[in-house]
C-alpha positions as CSV (number, residue, x, y, z in Angstrom):
1,X,19.5,-11.1,14.7
2,X,21.1,-7.6,15.7
3,X,20.2,-6.5,19.1
4,X,20.1,-2.5,18.9
5,X,18.3,0.5,19.4
6,X,16.0,2.1,16.7
7,X,16.8,5.5,17.3
8,X,20.4,4.5,16.5
9,X,21.5,5.4,12.9
10,X,24.6,3.6,13.1
11,X,23.1,0.5,14.3
12,X,20.5,0.7,11.5
13,X,23.1,1.2,8.8
14,X,24.6,-1.8,9.8
15,X,21.4,-3.8,8.8
16,X,20.2,-2.0,5.7
17,X,22.8,-2.3,2.9
18,X,21.2,-4.3,0.2
19,X,17.8,-4.3,1.7
20,X,14.9,-3.8,-0.4
21,X,12.2,-4.0,2.0
22,X,11.9,-2.8,5.5
23,X,9.1,-4.0,8.3
24,X,9.5,-1.3,10.9
25,X,7.7,-2.9,14.0
26,X,10.1,-1.6,16.7
27,X,8.1,0.4,19.4
28,X,7.2,1.2,22.8
29,X,3.6,-0.3,23.0
30,X,1.9,0.4,26.4
31,X,-0.7,2.8,26.7
32,X,-0.2,3.0,30.6
33,X,3.5,3.3,30.3
34,X,3.1,6.1,27.9
35,X,1.3,8.2,30.6
36,X,4.0,7.1,33.1
37,X,7.0,7.8,30.7
38,X,5.8,9.9,27.7
39,X,9.3,10.9,27.0
40,X,10.4,7.5,26.0
41,X,7.4,6.4,24.1
42,X,7.6,9.5,21.9
43,X,11.1,9.2,21.3
44,X,11.3,5.5,20.4
45,X,8.0,5.8,18.4
46,X,8.5,8.9,16.6
47,X,12.2,9.7,16.5
48,X,12.6,5.8,15.7
49,X,10.5,6.1,12.9
50,X,12.2,9.3,11.6
51,X,15.6,7.5,11.9
52,X,14.2,4.5,10.1
53,X,13.3,6.5,7.3
54,X,16.6,8.8,6.8
55,X,18.8,5.8,7.0
56,X,16.6,3.8,4.6
57,X,16.8,7.0,1.9
58,X,20.6,6.9,2.3
59,X,20.5,3.1,1.3
60,X,17.8,3.6,-1.1
61,X,15.2,1.1,0.2
62,X,12.3,0.7,-2.0
63,X,9.6,-0.2,0.5
64,X,9.2,0.4,4.2
65,X,5.9,-1.1,6.1
66,X,5.2,0.5,9.5
67,X,3.4,-0.9,12.3
68,X,0.6,1.6,13.4
69,X,-2.1,1.0,15.8
70,X,-5.9,1.1,16.2
71,X,-5.5,3.2,19.2
72,X,-5.1,6.6,16.9
73,X,-9.2,6.2,16.3
74,X,-10.0,6.7,20.2
75,X,-13.0,5.4,21.7
76,X,-15.7,8.0,20.3
77,X,-17.5,7.8,17.0
78,X,-19.2,4.9,15.0
79,X,-17.9,1.3,14.4
80,X,-16.4,0.0,12.6
81,X,-13.5,2.0,12.0
82,X,-12.6,2.9,8.7
83,X,-9.2,4.7,7.5
84,X,-10.8,7.6,6.5
85,X,-12.4,8.5,9.8
86,X,-11.1,11.4,11.9
87,X,-8.6,10.3,14.4
88,X,-8.8,11.1,18.0
89,X,-5.6,9.8,20.3
90,X,-6.5,9.4,23.8
91,X,-3.0,8.7,25.0
92,X,0.7,9.6,24.4
93,X,1.2,6.2,22.8
94,X,-1.6,6.5,20.4
95,X,-0.3,10.0,19.5
96,X,2.9,8.7,19.1
97,X,1.7,6.0,16.6
98,X,-0.4,8.5,14.6
99,X,2.6,10.8,14.3
100,X,4.7,7.8,13.1
101,X,2.4,7.0,10.6
102,X,2.3,10.3,9.3
103,X,5.6,10.6,9.2
104,X,6.1,7.6,7.2
105,X,3.9,8.7,4.5
106,X,5.5,12.2,4.5
107,X,9.0,11.1,4.3
108,X,8.2,8.4,1.9
109,X,6.8,10.9,-0.6
110,X,10.0,12.8,0.2
111,X,12.5,10.3,-0.4
112,X,10.7,8.2,-2.9
113,X,10.0,5.3,-0.8
114,X,6.7,3.2,-0.8
115,X,5.4,3.8,2.7
116,X,2.7,1.9,4.2
117,X,1.3,2.1,7.8
118,X,-0.7,-0.9,8.8
119,X,-3.2,-0.2,12.1
120,X,-3.2,-3.4,14.1
121,X,-6.0,-3.9,16.3
122,X,-5.6,-6.4,19.2
123,X,-2.8,-9.0,17.9
124,X,-2.1,-12.2,19.7
125,X,-0.6,-15.4,19.3
126,X,2.2,-17.9,20.5
127,X,5.4,-16.4,21.8
128,X,4.0,-13.2,23.3
129,X,5.2,-12.5,26.7
130,X,2.8,-12.8,29.7
131,X,5.0,-11.3,32.1
132,X,4.9,-7.9,33.7
133,X,2.1,-5.2,34.3
134,X,2.3,-4.0,30.5
135,X,1.8,-7.4,29.2
136,X,-0.9,-7.6,26.6
137,X,-4.3,-9.1,27.8
138,X,-4.2,-12.5,25.9
139,X,-0.9,-13.9,26.8
140,X,-1.5,-12.6,30.4
141,X,-4.8,-14.4,30.6
142,X,-4.0,-17.6,29.2
143,X,-0.6,-17.8,31.6
144,X,-2.5,-17.0,34.4
145,X,-5.4,-19.6,33.8
146,X,-3.2,-22.1,32.8
147,X,-1.8,-22.0,36.5
148,X,-5.2,-22.1,37.7
149,X,-5.1,-18.2,38.5
150,X,-7.8,-15.5,38.4
151,X,-7.2,-13.1,35.3
152,X,-7.8,-9.4,36.4
153,X,-10.0,-7.3,34.2
154,X,-9.8,-3.4,34.4
155,X,-13.4,-2.1,34.3
156,X,-16.4,-4.2,34.0
157,X,-15.2,-6.3,31.2
158,X,-17.8,-5.1,28.8
159,X,-15.3,-3.2,26.8
160,X,-14.6,-4.9,23.3
161,X,-11.7,-5.6,21.2
162,X,-11.0,-7.0,17.6
163,X,-8.7,-9.6,18.3
164,X,-6.5,-10.7,15.3
165,X,-4.1,-13.7,15.3
166,X,-0.8,-13.2,14.4
167,X,-0.5,-15.4,11.1
168,X,-2.8,-12.8,9.8
169,X,-0.8,-9.7,10.8
170,X,2.1,-11.4,9.1
171,X,0.2,-12.0,6.0
172,X,-0.8,-8.4,5.8
173,X,2.7,-7.2,6.0
174,X,3.9,-9.3,3.3
175,X,1.1,-8.3,1.1
176,X,1.8,-4.8,1.6
177,X,5.3,-5.2,0.6
178,X,4.6,-7.2,-2.3
179,X,1.7,-5.5,-4.0
180,X,1.8,-2.5,-5.8
181,X,-0.4,0.1,-3.9
182,X,-0.7,3.7,-2.9
183,X,1.0,5.1,0.1
184,X,-1.4,5.0,2.9
185,X,-3.0,3.4,5.9
186,X,-4.7,0.0,6.2
187,X,-6.8,-1.5,9.1
188,X,-5.5,-5.2,10.0
189,X,-7.7,-7.1,12.2
190,X,-10.6,-9.8,11.8
191,X,-13.2,-7.3,11.5
192,X,-15.5,-8.3,14.5
193,X,-15.2,-7.7,18.2
194,X,-15.4,-9.3,21.5
195,X,-15.8,-8.2,25.1
196,X,-12.9,-9.1,27.7
197,X,-15.8,-11.0,29.5
198,X,-16.4,-13.0,26.7
199,X,-12.9,-13.6,26.1
200,X,-12.4,-15.1,29.8
201,X,-15.2,-17.4,28.7
202,X,-13.9,-18.6,25.7
203,X,-10.6,-19.4,27.4
204,X,-12.1,-21.0,30.2
205,X,-13.9,-23.3,27.4
206,X,-10.4,-23.8,25.9
207,X,-8.9,-24.6,29.3
208,X,-11.6,-26.8,30.4
209,X,-11.9,-24.6,33.5
210,X,-14.3,-22.3,35.2
211,X,-12.3,-19.6,36.6
212,X,-14.0,-16.2,37.3
213,X,-12.0,-13.1,36.8
214,X,-11.1,-10.2,39.6
215,X,-12.3,-6.7,38.3
216,X,-10.1,-3.5,39.0
217,X,-10.4,0.1,38.2
218,X,-10.4,1.3,34.8
219,X,-7.1,2.2,33.1
220,X,-6.7,5.7,31.9
221,X,-6.5,6.3,28.3
222,X,-7.9,3.1,27.1
223,X,-10.4,2.5,24.4
224,X,-13.8,1.6,25.3
225,X,-14.8,-0.4,22.1
226,X,-12.5,-1.3,19.0
227,X,-13.6,-2.7,15.9
228,X,-12.0,-2.7,12.2
229,X,-13.5,-2.5,8.7
230,X,-10.8,-4.3,6.8
231,X,-12.5,-3.7,3.4
232,X,-10.0,-1.3,2.1
233,X,-7.0,-4.0,2.7
234,X,-9.3,-6.8,1.2
235,X,-9.8,-4.7,-1.7
236,X,-6.3,-3.1,-2.2
237,X,-4.0,-5.7,-0.7
238,X,-5.8,-8.8,-1.3
239,X,-5.9,-9.3,2.6
240,X,-8.4,-11.8,4.1
241,X,-8.0,-12.9,7.7
242,X,-8.3,-16.8,7.8
243,X,-7.8,-17.7,11.4
244,X,-10.8,-17.8,13.7
245,X,-10.6,-16.2,17.2
246,X,-11.1,-19.6,19.0
247,X,-8.8,-21.5,16.6
248,X,-6.2,-18.9,17.1
249,X,-6.8,-18.8,21.1
250,X,-6.5,-22.9,21.2
251,X,-3.1,-22.6,19.0
252,X,-2.0,-20.0,21.4
253,X,-2.7,-21.9,24.6
254,X,-1.1,-25.1,23.2
255,X,1.9,-23.0,22.4
256,X,2.0,-21.9,25.9
257,X,1.5,-25.4,27.2
258,X,4.3,-26.7,25.2
259,X,6.5,-24.2,26.5
């Protein structure tokens, strides 16, 4: 483990020598924070990605897998989302992710690097940080409800997400690195969707509780509905999500209990 800034070429150079494959996961990931501090989000996600490819080219790295986001699709249009659909970023975060994935494909062609961008939908699992106002919904809700506290839903709770367990995301990354495929983008998700109200109901079932959520004002820039078509990843990468939503939530709750 080397702690450093993804925008720092010297730090990256110190870890890339002799490396064949890079999984570029570094990012500023909060939609809300991207509105409050768009400069940092843009710098980390865009300049950081450019720096990764510049240094990767210097060390003749073969493959770079880039973490992108379902946020690039925006909230309009039909569901499920397919990779060939038009994008419509609705936040500085989403715009930075689209720029980063396009930058990866362009620089991949330029430098002869096999570049693949994986559009993650809502990833969850053990070891996610539940703390802070920018924490993802699953770890934050799991942590609160374990303590008997009421989670806050921003909006009416009928917004929906395609939640995918971390093990399936790891598998997609490995497949993208190991398989010979064209440079491009792939959705990584389960291929179904769940409302936030339904998420709370499942967590109540898993916890054995009956906790009612608190509702707050909707957050600006957040997508209303999100669901992926994962047929391209299945066809070209051999990707197949294997962890069911409730099974993944149970494993997450158990891990939070243990720690």
